[in-house]
C-alpha positions in Angstrom: 137.9 204.0 128.6 140.1 203.1 125.6 138.8 202.1 122.2 140.7 198.8 122.6 138.7 198.0 125.8 135.4 198.2 124.0 136.4 197.3 120.4 139.3 195.0 120.8 141.5 194.6 117.8 139.6 197.1 115.7 142.7 199.1 114.8 145.1 196.1 114.9 147.7 196.4 112.0 146.5 199.8 110.9 149.0 202.2 112.4 146.4 203.5 114.9 146.6 202.4 118.5 143.2 201.7 120.1 144.8 201.6 123.6 145.8 205.3 123.2 142.5 206.6 121.9 139.7 207.0 124.3 135.9 206.9 123.7 135.8 210.6 124.9 138.3 211.5 122.2 136.2 209.8 119.5 133.1 211.7 120.6 134.8 215.1 120.8 136.8 214.7 117.6 140.2 214.8 119.3 141.2 211.2 118.5 143.5 212.0 115.6 141.3 209.9 113.3 140.5 211.5 109.9 137.0 212.7 109.1 135.3 210.1 106.9 133.0 212.8 105.4 136.0 214.2 103.5 137.3 210.9 102.2 137.6 210.7 98.4 135.1 207.9 98.3 132.4 209.7 100.3 133.0 212.9 98.4 132.7 211.1 95.0 129.5 209.2 96.1 127.7 211.8 98.1 129.0 215.3 97.5 127.9 215.6 93.8 124.4 215.6 92.4 125.1 212.5 90.2 126.8 210.7 93.0 124.0 211.3 95.5 121.4 210.3 93.0 123.2 207.0 92.5 124.3 206.3 96.1 121.8 208.0 98.4 120.4 204.7 99.6 123.7 202.9 100.1 124.2 201.3 103.4 127.5 202.1 105.2 128.5 199.4 107.6 131.0 199.7 110.4 133.7 197.9 108.4 133.2 200.2 105.4 133.7 203.3 107.6 136.7 201.8 109.4 138.3 201.0 106.0 138.0 204.7 105.1 139.4 205.8 108.4 142.5 203.6 108.5 143.3 204.4 104.8 144.4 207.9 105.9 147.3 208.7 108.2 146.5 210.0 111.7 145.8 213.8 111.8 147.6 214.2 115.1 148.2 212.5 118.4 145.1 211.5 120.3 143.9 214.1 122.7 146.1 216.9 121.4 143.5 218.9 119.4 140.7 218.5 117.0 141.2 217.4 113.5 140.2 220.8 112.1 142.0 223.1 114.5 144.4 225.4 112.8 146.0 227.0 115.9 
């Protein structure tokens, strides 16, 4: 099933196409979406000792994570390969 089928409009106006990305691709990291764990905001808040001490109990809502995802360009076409593949 497509992301659009289960989360209608979630990628509307973002440059991503929910009708082209499947749930399977989301689960096996072949959707072309960037990894939120490497976003500048997550790295700043959670990948340093001071950042983790200050933000370890922050609550990340769906909208917060979607904002981080759509701020980055697609890593590739959905279903082509994983975000971190080098070959």
